[in-house]
C-alpha positions in Angstrom: -53.3 3.7 53.5 -54.7 0.5 52.3 -52.7 -2.8 52.3 -54.4 -4.3 49.6 -52.3 -5.1 46.2 -52.2 -2.7 43.3 -54.6 -4.0 40.2 -54.0 -2.3 37.3 -57.4 -0.7 35.6 -59.2 -2.6 32.9 -58.4 0.5 30.7 -54.7 -0.8 31.0 -54.9 -4.4 30.4 -54.7 -4.1 26.3 -51.6 -2.0 27.0 -50.2 -4.7 29.1 -50.9 -7.4 26.7 -49.2 -5.5 24.0 -46.1 -5.0 26.3 -46.2 -8.6 27.1 -45.9 -9.4 23.5 -43.0 -7.3 22.9 -41.1 -8.9 25.4 -41.8 -12.2 24.2 -40.8 -11.3 20.5 -37.7 -9.5 22.1 -36.6 -13.2 23.2 -36.8 -14.3 19.7 -34.5 -11.3 18.4 -31.2 -11.5 16.2 -29.3 -11.6 19.5 -30.7 -14.6 21.0 -33.7 -17.4 20.4 -33.8 -19.4 17.3 -30.9 -17.4 15.1 -28.6 -17.7 18.2 -29.4 -21.3 18.0 -29.0 -21.3 14.3 -25.4 -19.7 14.5 -24.2 -22.0 17.1 -25.3 -25.1 14.9 -23.5 -23.7 12.2 -20.2 -23.4 14.2 -20.7 -27.2 15.6 -21.3 -28.1 11.9 -17.9 -26.3 10.8 -16.1 -28.4 13.5 -16.2 -26.0 16.1 -15.0 -22.9 14.5 -16.5 -19.6 14.7 -16.5 -18.8 10.9 -18.2 -20.3 7.7 -15.3 -19.5 5.3 -13.8 -22.5 3.0 -11.5 -24.7 4.9 -8.1 -23.4 3.9 -4.9 -25.1 4.7 -2.0 -23.0 6.2 1.5 -24.3 7.0 3.9 -22.9 9.2 7.7 -23.7 8.7 10.1 -22.8 11.5 13.9 -22.9 12.2 13.1 -24.4 15.7 15.1 -27.4 17.0 13.4 -30.2 18.7 11.9 -29.6 22.2 11.8 -25.9 22.3 9.2 -24.5 24.5 9.3 -21.2 23.1 8.1 -22.9 19.7 5.4 -24.8 21.4 4.0 -21.6 22.6 4.0 -20.3 19.1 2.2 -23.4 17.9 -0.3 -23.2 20.4 -1.2 -19.8 19.5 -1.4 -20.7 15.7 -3.4 -24.0 16.4 -6.0 -22.1 18.6 -6.3 -19.4 15.8 -6.8 -22.3 13.1 -9.8 -23.8 15.1 -11.3 -20.6 15.4 -11.0 -19.9 11.7 -12.0 -23.2 10.2 -8.2 -23.6 9.0 -6.3 -27.1 8.5 -3.1 -26.0 10.2 0.3 -28.0 9.1 3.4 -27.3 11.4 7.0 -28.4 10.7 10.3 -27.2 11.9 14.1 -27.9 11.5 17.1 -26.1 12.9 18.9 -26.7 9.8 18.3 -24.0 7.2 18.7 -26.4 4.3 16.1 -28.7 5.8 13.9 -25.7 6.5 14.2 -24.7 2.7 13.0 -28.3 2.0 9.9 -28.1 4.5 8.9 -25.0 2.7 9.0 -26.6 -0.7 7.2 -29.4 0.5 4.2 -27.1 1.7 4.4 -25.4 -1.7 3.8 -28.8 -3.3 1.1 -29.5 -1.0 -0.7 -26.3 -2.6 -1.4 -24.8 0.7 -3.6 -21.5 0.8 -1.0 -19.6 2.9 2.4 -19.9 4.5 4.0 -18.7 7.7 7.8 -18.8 7.7 10.8 -17.7 9.9 13.8 -16.2 8.4 16.6 -16.7 11.0 19.0 -17.2 8.2 17.5 -14.7 5.9 19.2 -14.8 2.2 19.0 -18.8 2.4 15.0 -18.5 1.9 15.3 -16.3 -1.1 14.6 -18.6 -3.8 12.1 -21.0 -2.0 9.9 -17.8 -1.2 10.0 -17.0 -4.7 8.5 -20.1 -5.7 5.7 -19.3 -3.2 5.1 -16.1 -4.7 5.1 -17.7 -8.4 2.6 -20.4 -7.1 0.3 -17.3 -6.0 0.6 -18.4 -2.1 0.3 -15.7 0.5 3.4 -15.5 2.8 4.0 -14.1 6.3 7.0 -13.9 8.1 7.1 -14.3 11.6 9.5 -14.1 14.3 12.7 -13.7 12.7 13.9 -12.0 9.3 12.1 -8.5 9.4 14.5 -7.1 7.4 14.1 -9.6 4.8 10.4 -10.0 4.9 9.3 -7.5 2.6 12.3 -8.1 0.1 11.2 -11.7 -0.2 7.6 -10.4 -1.2 5.9 -11.3 2.1 2.7 -9.7 3.1 4.1 -8.4 6.5 6.0 -9.6 9.4 4.8 -10.3 12.9 7.2 -10.2 15.7 9.5 -7.7 17.5 12.3 -5.4 16.1 15.4 -7.3 17.6 17.3 -4.1 17.7 14.7 -2.4 19.5 14.2 -5.2 21.9 17.9 -4.9 22.7 17.9 -1.4 23.0 15.0 -1.9 25.7 17.0 -4.6 27.5 20.3 -2.4 27.5 18.3 0.3 28.8 17.1 -1.8 31.8 20.6 -3.1 32.4 21.8 0.8 32.6 18.8 1.3 35.1 20.0 -1.5 37.3 23.5 -0.3 37.3 24.9 -3.3 35.6 28.7 -2.6 34.9 30.1 -5.7 32.8 27.6 -7.6 30.6 28.2 -11.1 29.1 25.8 -11.6 26.1 25.5 -15.2 25.3 24.7 -16.0 21.7 23.5 -19.7 21.5 23.3 -19.8 17.6 26.0 -18.4 15.5 24.9 -16.6 12.5 21.4 -15.9 13.5 20.7 -12.2 12.6 18.1 -11.7 15.4 20.3 -12.6 18.1 23.3 -10.5 16.6 20.9 -7.7 16.6 19.7 -8.3 20.2 23.1 -8.1 21.6 24.2 -5.1 19.7 21.2 -3.2 20.5 21.6 -4.0 24.1 25.4 -3.0 23.9 24.2 0.3 22.4 22.2 1.3 25.6 23.9 -0.7 28.5 27.0 1.5 29.3 30.0 0.2 30.9 31.7 -3.1 29.7 30.0 -5.3 27.3 31.1 -8.8 26.0 29.9 -11.5 23.7 30.0 -15.1 24.1 29.2 -17.8 21.5 28.1 -21.1 22.7 26.5 -24.1 21.1 22.8 -23.9 22.0 22.3 -27.6 20.8 24.5 -28.9 23.5 23.3 -27.4 26.5 26.0 -29.1 28.8 28.6 -27.6 26.7 27.2 -24.3 26.8 26.8 -24.3 30.4 30.5 -25.4 30.9 31.6 -22.5 28.6 29.4 -19.7 30.4 30.8 -20.9 33.7 34.5 -20.7 32.5 33.8 -17.3 31.3 32.6 -16.3 34.6 35.6 -17.9 36.3 38.3 -16.2 34.1 36.7 -12.9 34.3 35.7 -11.8 37.8 34.5 -8.5 36.6 31.4 -9.7 34.7 28.5 -9.0 37.0 25.6 -9.7 34.4 24.8 -12.7 32.1 22.4 -11.9 29.2 21.1 -14.8 27.6 18.6 -14.6 24.4 16.1 -17.6 25.1 14.2 -18.9 27.8 15.8 -22.5 27.8 19.5 -20.7 27.8 18.3 -18.7 30.9 17.9 -22.0 32.6 21.5 -22.9 31.4 22.8 -19.8 32.3 21.3 -20.0 35.9 23.0 -23.4 36.1 26.4 -21.7 34.9 26.4 -18.9 37.4 25.7 -21.7 40.2 28.7 -23.5 39.0 30.8 -20.5 38.9 29.8 -19.6 42.6 29.5 -15.9 41.7 27.1 -13.2 42.6 26.3 -12.7 39.1 22.7 -11.4 37.9 21.1 -13.2 34.9 18.6 -11.4 32.6 17.2 -12.9 29.6 15.1 -12.3 26.4 11.9 -14.8 26.5 9.9 -16.5 29.1 9.6 -20.2 30.4 8.8 -21.7 33.7 12.1 -21.4 35.2 12.6 -17.8 34.1 9.1 -17.1 35.8 10.3 -18.9 38.8 13.8 -17.0 38.7 12.0 -13.7 38.5 9.9 -14.4 41.6 13.1 -15.6 43.7 15.1 -12.7 42.3 17.6 -14.8 40.6 16.4 -13.3 37.5 16.3 -9.7 37.1 14.0 -9.2 34.0 13.1 -10.7 30.9 12.5 -9.3 27.5 9.0 -11.0 26.2 8.2 -10.9 22.6 4.9 -12.7 23.3 5.2 -15.9 20.8 1.6 -17.1 21.5 0.5 -13.8 19.5 3.0 -14.5 16.8 1.4 -17.7 15.9 -2.1 -16.7 16.5 -1.9 -13.6 14.7 -0.1 -15.1 11.7 -2.9 -17.5 11.2 -5.7 -15.2 12.1 -4.1 -12.5 9.5 -3.7 -15.0 6.7 -7.5 -16.0 7.3 -8.2 -12.4 7.2 -6.3 -11.6 4.0 -7.8 -14.6 2.4 -11.4 -14.0 3.4 -11.7 -10.2 3.3 -8.2 -9.1 1.8 -7.3 -7.4 5.1 -3.7 -6.7 6.1 -2.2 -4.9 9.2 1.0 -2.9 9.6 0.5 -0.4 6.6 3.7 -1.8 5.1 5.4 -2.1 8.4 6.0 -4.8 10.6 3.3 -5.9 13.2 5.1 -5.8 16.4 4.4 -8.1 19.2 7.2 -6.8 21.5 9.3 -5.9 23.4 7.6 -6.3 26.8 9.7 -6.0 29.8 8.7 -8.2 32.7 10.2 -8.2 36.4 9.6 -9.5 39.8 6.3 -7.4 40.0 4.8 -9.5 36.9 5.8 -13.1 38.0 2.9 -14.2 40.0 0.3 -13.0 37.3 2.8 -14.6 34.6 3.1 -18.2 36.4 -0.5 -19.3 35.5 0.0 -18.3 31.8 3.3 -19.9 31.3 2.0 -23.0 33.0 -1.0 -23.3 30.2 1.6 -22.8 27.5 0.3 -19.4 26.5 3.2 -17.1 27.5 
C-alpha cells in the first residue's frame, strides 16, 4: 500500500470548487454572518432589549411593606423581563391599602400602557381598577386576589391558588406526623393568608390553631409566638406564611426552648439554611420571580400580539414543595435573588 497522500482527480476539481462556495455561502446564511450581526446591532440600538416593539410603559403596584425580600424577587423578575421586552418599568408599593389605591391612580394618571396589581385587600381596589379599565389600560393581577381578578376586569391572574397551596402544606404536615400545628397569620385581613391557613387545616389532621401577630413589628411577633409555645406545650409545629416571618418564628422557637418544627410558605436565605440544617421541615414556594417576569412578559405579549395565557383561568406559579433535598441547589438561586 502506498504512503502517498490522496489527491483528487482533476475531474473532481469543479465539484470541490462548488462545494467550497456552498460552505462559504452557508457562513452568511440567515442563522449567522451579516444578518446575525444586523440583529445584534438592532438589539443594541434598542437599549439591550431582544425586541424592536415600541417602548411601552408598564407599572407594578404591590401591597408590599418596605424591605421585604420576597417582593425584591418579584421586582427582579419584572425588571429582567422589561429589559428583554424594551419596556419602561415603574414600581411602587405600600402596605396600607388606601395608599396602594392612590399609587394605582398615579399610574393611571401617567397613562401607562399596562398595569400589574396585587389585590391583598380585594374589594378596596374595585373602583380604581374600574378607572384603569375605562382608560383602556390592560390590567393583570399578580400574587394575591385571584378571586377578585376576573370580577375587576383583569386579563388574567398570575400566582398560586392560596387554598391549593394551603392544602399542599396540610398534606405535608400530615405526612410528617405533625399533631398540633400553630399557623401564624401576620397580616390580619389578608385574604390569601387566611386561605393558606384554612387550606392547611383541611388536610393536616390533628389539632390546628391560628395565631394573629403584627408582621410589621417583628420583635412583637417573636414574643407572641414564643409566649404561645410556652403556654401550650402540646404544639409541635409552627407554620409561618412568609420567609421573613419564618426567620422570626425560628427565633421564637429558640426563645421558648422547645423541640418544635417550623414549616413555612415562601423562601429566603434563612429558610434555605434552615432546610439544610433541619430546623425548617419544608417550604411551600410560589416562585415570586416568575410572577414578576411573567406579568411583564404577558402584558408585552398582549400589547404586541394580543396573546393571553390561562384560557380564562389563573396562570399558576405554585405551589412547589421544597425540602432538605433541594437546599443545596436552592442556595445559589436565593443568593442571586431569583428564588
